[in-house]
C-alpha positions in Angstrom: -83.1 25.3 9.3 -81.7 23.4 12.3 -80.6 20.3 10.5 -79.5 22.1 7.3 -75.7 21.9 7.1 -75.3 23.4 3.6 -73.5 26.4 5.1 -70.3 24.6 6.0 -68.1 26.9 3.9 -69.9 30.0 5.3 -69.4 28.9 8.9 -65.8 28.2 8.1 -65.4 31.8 6.8 -67.0 33.2 9.9 -64.9 31.0 12.2 -61.7 32.0 10.4 -62.4 35.7 11.2 -61.6 35.1 14.9 -64.2 37.9 15.6 -64.6 38.8 19.3 -68.3 37.7 19.1 -67.0 34.1 18.6 -65.5 34.1 22.1 -69.0 33.6 23.4 -69.1 30.3 21.6 -65.7 28.8 22.4 -64.1 30.6 19.4 -66.4 29.3 16.7 -69.9 28.9 15.6 -71.5 25.5 14.8 -73.3 24.6 11.6 -76.5 24.7 13.6 -76.2 28.4 14.3 -77.8 31.0 12.0 -75.1 33.4 10.9 -73.6 30.9 8.4 -77.0 29.8 7.2 -78.0 33.5 6.6 -74.7 34.0 4.7 -75.5 30.9 2.6 -79.0 32.2 1.9 -77.7 35.6 0.8 -75.2 34.0 -1.5 -77.7 31.5 -3.0 -80.9 33.5 -3.3 -81.3 36.0 -6.0 -80.8 39.6 -4.9 -84.5 40.1 -5.4 -85.4 37.1 -3.2 -83.0 38.2 -0.5 -84.4 41.8 -0.6 -88.0 40.4 -0.3 -87.1 38.5 2.9 -88.7 40.5 5.7 -87.9 38.4 8.8 -85.6 35.5 9.8 -86.8 33.4 12.7 -85.3 30.7 14.8 -88.0 28.0 15.4 -89.2 29.1 18.9 -89.5 32.7 17.7 -91.4 31.6 14.6 -93.8 29.6 16.7 -94.3 32.6 19.0 -95.0 34.8 15.9 -97.5 32.3 14.5 -99.3 32.2 17.9 -99.3 35.9 18.7 -98.5 37.7 15.4 -95.8 39.6 17.4 -92.3 39.9 16.1 -90.4 40.0 19.5 -87.7 37.4 19.9 -86.4 35.1 22.5 -83.3 36.2 24.3 -82.2 32.5 24.4 -82.6 32.0 20.7 -80.9 35.2 19.8 -77.9 34.7 22.1 -77.4 31.0 21.4 -78.1 30.9 17.7 -77.8 34.4 16.3 -74.7 35.8 18.1 -76.7 38.4 20.0 -74.4 40.1 22.5 -75.5 39.5 26.1 -72.7 40.7 28.4 -73.1 43.8 30.6 -70.2 45.4 28.6 -71.7 44.7 25.2 -75.4 44.1 24.7 -77.4 43.7 21.5 -76.7 43.1 17.8 -73.1 43.7 16.8 -73.2 45.6 13.5 -69.5 45.1 12.9 -69.8 41.3 13.2 -72.6 41.2 10.6 -70.9 43.7 8.3 -67.7 41.5 8.1 -69.8 38.9 6.3 -71.8 41.1 4.0 -74.8 40.8 6.2 -75.0 44.4 7.4 -78.4 44.7 5.7 -79.8 42.6 8.5 -79.1 45.6 10.8 -81.3 48.0 8.7 -84.5 49.4 10.3 -83.2 48.7 13.8 -82.4 45.0 13.0 -86.0 44.4 12.0 -85.1 41.2 10.0 -83.5 39.6 13.1 -85.6 41.2 15.8 -85.9 44.7 17.2 -87.3 43.5 20.5 -85.4 40.7 22.2 -87.2 39.6 25.4 -85.5 37.9 28.4 -86.9 34.6 29.7 -90.1 34.9 31.7 -90.6 38.6 30.8 -94.3 39.4 30.5 -96.0 41.4 27.8 -99.6 42.5 27.2 -99.2 41.2 23.6 -98.6 37.6 24.6 -102.1 36.5 23.8 -103.2 34.0 21.2 -104.1 35.8 18.1 -107.6 35.3 16.6 -106.0 33.8 13.5 -104.1 31.3 15.5 -107.1 30.5 17.6 -109.2 29.8 14.5 -106.4 27.6 13.0 -106.1 25.6 16.2 -109.9 25.2 16.5 
């Protein structure tokens, strides 16, 4: 999704909102960030296709999932590409932000589609081991 710039109109809608979340990005999101792309997907997929979507990943998180079969997400990816709040004052997914753009369903089930567990850089987990499936695929 990185080089996909189809969500130009959606990014413009988000940017015109002047939402507080945008202050973390100089007042606007870029076309390379995921909120506009997710809005575009919701507008262009059928309702059934959107409802069947279980998880949305940025590339590093997808690679982590493929290697470990774990759904935890990278703090860097979430903050830089998905507008995850990272200040001491406001931390986590901002439901009001996503709701403004008819993406509040991404907050269902404790934000399962975007990531329930967002891990900071260099944090360790007992689940960070190569899955058998990934090991078999890699040979």
